[in-house]
C-alpha positions as CSV (number, residue, x, y, z in Angstrom):
1,M,111.7,94.1,96.7
2,N,113.4,91.2,98.4
3,T,114.4,88.1,95.8
4,T,116.2,85.8,98.3
5,P,113.3,83.4,99.9
6,A,113.5,83.0,103.5
7,F,112.8,78.9,104.4
8,I,111.1,77.6,107.2
9,K,111.4,73.6,106.8
10,L,109.0,71.6,108.5
11,S,108.6,67.9,109.0
12,S,105.1,67.9,109.0
13,T,102.1,70.1,109.2
14,R,98.4,70.1,108.3
15,S,98.8,72.8,105.8
16,T,101.6,74.9,104.8
17,N,98.9,77.5,103.6
18,S,97.6,77.7,107.0
19,Y,100.9,77.6,109.0
20,L,101.8,80.6,106.7
21,A,98.9,82.5,107.5
22,D,99.1,82.2,111.2
23,I,102.8,84.0,111.1
24,A,101.9,86.1,108.0
25,S,101.5,89.4,110.1
26,D,105.3,88.9,111.5
27,S,106.7,87.4,108.0
28,E,108.6,89.2,105.4
29,H,108.0,89.1,101.6
30,G,109.4,85.7,100.1
31,T,109.0,83.7,103.4
32,V,108.6,80.0,102.3
33,V,107.1,77.3,104.5
34,S,108.0,73.7,103.1
35,T,107.3,70.4,104.6
36,I,107.8,66.7,104.4
37,E,104.4,65.6,105.1
38,Q,101.2,67.8,104.5
39,T,98.5,65.7,106.8
40,A,95.6,68.1,105.4
41,G,96.8,69.7,102.2
42,R,94.1,72.0,100.2
43,G,93.4,72.4,96.9
44,Q,91.5,74.8,94.7
45,R,87.7,74.9,96.5
46,G,88.6,72.1,98.9
47,N,89.9,69.5,96.9
48,S,92.7,67.4,98.3
49,W,96.3,66.9,97.1
50,E,97.9,63.4,97.1
51,A,101.7,63.8,97.7
52,E,103.6,60.6,99.2
53,P,105.9,61.9,102.0
54,G,109.4,62.8,101.0
55,K,109.0,62.4,97.4
56,N,107.1,65.8,96.3
57,L,107.4,69.5,96.9
58,T,104.6,70.8,99.5
59,F,105.1,74.5,100.3
60,S,103.6,78.0,100.4
61,I,105.2,81.2,99.8
62,L,104.4,85.1,101.2
63,L,104.0,87.7,98.6
64,R,103.5,91.2,99.4
65,P,102.9,92.8,96.1
66,E,103.6,96.7,96.2
67,I,101.9,97.6,92.9
68,I,99.1,95.0,92.1
69,D,95.9,95.8,93.6
70,A,92.9,94.2,94.7
71,R,91.2,94.4,91.2
72,H,94.1,92.8,89.6
73,Q,94.9,90.1,91.9
74,F,94.8,87.6,89.2
75,A,98.0,88.9,88.3
76,I,99.6,86.8,91.4
77,S,98.1,83.8,90.0
78,E,99.7,84.8,86.7
79,I,103.2,85.4,88.1
80,V,103.4,82.0,90.3
81,S,101.9,79.9,87.5
82,I,104.4,81.2,85.0
83,A,107.4,81.1,87.1
84,I,106.7,77.2,87.7
85,A,105.9,76.4,84.3
86,S,108.9,77.9,82.9
87,T,111.3,76.3,85.7
88,L,109.6,72.7,85.0
89,Q,109.9,73.3,81.2
90,K,113.9,73.5,81.6
91,L,113.9,70.2,82.9
92,I,111.3,68.5,80.7
93,T,112.3,68.1,77.0
94,G,110.3,67.2,74.2
95,K,107.0,68.1,76.0
96,R,105.5,71.5,76.2
97,V,104.6,72.6,80.0
98,A,101.6,74.6,80.1
99,I,99.0,76.5,82.6
100,K,95.6,75.2,82.7
101,W,93.1,78.0,83.8
102,P,93.4,79.3,86.2
103,N,96.6,77.6,87.4
104,D,97.3,74.2,87.6
105,I,100.3,73.3,85.6
106,Y,100.0,70.4,82.9
107,V,102.5,68.5,80.6
108,D,100.3,67.4,77.5
109,D,97.0,66.4,79.5
110,M,98.3,65.2,82.7
111,K,98.6,67.4,85.9
112,I,102.0,67.8,87.5
113,C,101.3,70.8,89.9
114,G,98.3,72.4,91.6
115,I,98.6,76.1,93.2
116,L,96.0,77.6,95.5
117,I,96.1,81.5,96.1
118,E,94.7,83.1,98.9
119,N,95.0,86.6,99.3
120,S,94.4,88.9,102.2
121,L,92.8,92.2,101.1
122,M,92.7,95.8,103.1
123,G,90.2,97.8,100.8
124,Y,91.5,98.4,97.3
125,S,94.7,97.1,98.2
126,I,96.2,93.2,98.9
127,N,97.8,92.9,102.1
128,Y,99.6,89.6,101.4
129,S,99.0,87.0,99.2
130,I,99.8,83.3,100.0
131,A,100.6,80.9,97.3
132,G,100.1,77.1,97.8
133,I,102.0,75.0,96.0
134,G,102.4,71.1,95.2
135,I,104.5,69.6,92.4
136,N,104.8,65.9,91.7
137,V,108.6,65.4,91.5
138,N,109.8,61.9,92.7
139,Q,106.4,60.1,93.0
140,Q,106.1,57.1,90.7
141,E,102.7,56.0,91.3
142,F,99.4,57.6,92.2
143,L,96.7,55.8,94.3
144,S,94.4,58.4,94.6
145,D,91.3,58.7,92.1
146,A,92.8,61.8,90.7
147,P,92.2,61.1,86.6
148,N,95.6,62.8,85.4
149,P,98.3,63.1,88.0
150,I,102.0,62.7,86.2
151,S,105.0,63.5,87.7
152,L,108.6,65.0,87.1
153,Y,109.9,61.3,87.7
154,N,107.4,59.8,85.6
155,L,108.5,62.1,82.7
156,I,112.6,62.3,82.7
157,G,113.0,58.7,84.5
158,K,115.4,59.9,87.2
159,E,114.9,61.7,90.8
160,T,115.4,65.3,91.2
161,A,116.9,66.9,94.1
162,L,114.1,68.6,96.1
163,D,115.8,71.4,97.6
164,S,117.4,72.5,94.6
165,L,114.3,72.5,92.8
166,L,112.1,74.5,95.4
167,D,115.0,77.0,95.8
168,D,114.7,77.5,92.0
169,I,111.0,77.5,91.8
170,C,111.0,80.0,94.7
171,C,113.7,82.4,93.2
172,E,111.9,82.7,90.0
173,I,108.6,83.6,91.5
174,L,110.4,86.4,93.6
175,R,112.1,87.4,90.5
176,L,109.0,88.0,88.7
177,M,107.3,89.6,91.5
178,E,110.0,92.3,91.5
179,K,110.1,92.2,87.6
180,Y,106.3,93.1,87.5
181,N,106.2,95.8,90.3
182,N,105.3,97.8,87.6
183,A,101.8,98.6,86.6
184,D,102.7,99.5,82.9
185,L,104.2,95.9,82.5
186,L,101.0,93.9,83.6
187,P,100.0,93.8,80.2
188,E,103.3,92.2,79.0
189,L,102.7,89.5,82.1
190,H,99.2,88.9,81.1
191,D,100.4,87.8,77.3
192,S,103.0,85.8,78.6
193,Y,100.1,83.7,80.9
194,I,97.9,83.5,77.8
195,N,100.9,82.3,75.7
196,L,101.6,79.6,78.1
197,L,98.0,78.5,78.4
198,W,97.0,74.9,78.0
199,R,94.9,74.6,74.8
200,N,95.5,78.1,74.1
201,E,94.7,77.5,70.2
202,G,92.0,75.4,68.5
203,Y,88.7,74.5,69.6
204,Y,88.2,71.8,72.7
205,P,85.3,70.2,74.2
206,Y,84.0,72.0,77.7
207,Q,81.4,71.3,80.0
208,D,79.3,74.0,81.7
209,T,78.9,72.6,85.2
210,A,75.6,74.1,86.3
211,T,73.7,73.0,83.0
212,L,76.1,70.0,82.2
213,E,75.7,71.1,78.3
214,T,78.7,70.3,76.6
215,F,80.3,72.2,73.9
216,N,83.3,72.9,71.4
217,A,84.9,76.3,72.2
218,R,88.4,78.0,72.1
219,I,89.8,80.4,74.5
220,I,89.6,84.1,73.6
221,D,90.9,85.7,77.0
222,V,91.2,85.8,80.8
223,A,89.8,89.0,82.5
224,P,92.0,90.6,85.5
225,T,89.7,88.9,87.9
226,G,90.3,85.4,86.4
227,L,87.2,85.2,84.4
228,L,87.7,82.8,81.7
229,S,86.1,84.2,78.0
230,L,85.3,81.1,75.7
231,Q,84.2,81.4,72.1
232,D,82.1,78.7,71.2
233,D,81.6,77.0,67.5
234,K,78.3,79.0,67.1
235,N,80.4,82.3,68.1
236,A,78.8,82.8,71.1
237,I,80.7,84.1,73.7
238,R,80.6,82.3,77.1
239,T,82.2,83.9,80.3
240,Y,83.1,81.6,83.5
241,A,84.3,82.0,86.8
242,F,86.5,79.0,88.1
243,K,84.6,75.9,88.9
244,E,81.6,76.7,86.3
245,V,83.0,75.3,83.4
246,S,85.3,72.2,83.0
247,A,87.6,71.0,80.3
248,I,86.9,67.7,78.9
249,L,89.8,65.5,78.7
C-alpha cells in the first residue's frame, strides 16, 4: 500500500471533497487535494467551516482500504483522527489533544480541526474513502458564530509552515492505513481511538437532541458503526448516532 501522498494544490475550489470525488475513479490511494481558499467547504451534516484563506489547511485525501470492509468503515475515521491528533500533539505542549466523537479534534474544550469522511461503497466493500479535513493553523481571530474555535497559532504563539504540516499529517494517515491493513489489528486501532477520546474518563453533561433532555454520563464505547454508547448516572445505557446527542461545554 502506497505511503507517499500525491499532492494536487489549488488556489481556490468550492470543496476539496467534491473536487477529489470527481477525479476519484482515476486517482490513486494517497491522492491529496489542498487549496488556499475553499469557497463552499462542508462539515458534518452540512455544517460550514470557517477558514481564512492562506492561513489554514483545507484538504482532502483519497484512501483505498484493502482490508477494512463496509461493516467496519468507522475504522477509516479512527485512522484519520488518530493521525491528526498525534501529529498536532507533537507541536502542542502542556495541553492534551483529543478526539471528540466522532472525529473532531479538540485541545482542551476548543476545536482545532474538523473532519468529514465520505465513503463510496460497493456491496460489502469500500471502493474508496475521501477524508475532508480543515485544520486551524495560523488564523488568529475567528469571526463566525462557532462556539469554540482555536488555532495552532493561538496555542503556540507562532506561525507554522503549512506545506510541512500538510505533508506530516498526510504521511501519518497513510502510515496508519498501511499499519492497520490487517484485520487482526483493528481492535488495537479501536483501543487507540478510545484512549484519545475527549472526556473519555468520568461523567459529563450531555443533551439528547430529540427530546432536549440533559443528563450526566460517561463514555462506554464506540461501535464499529460509529454509534456512541453512554452510561448515565442512573446506570442506564444510552446509544446514539451522530447528531442525536451533544456534549454540553
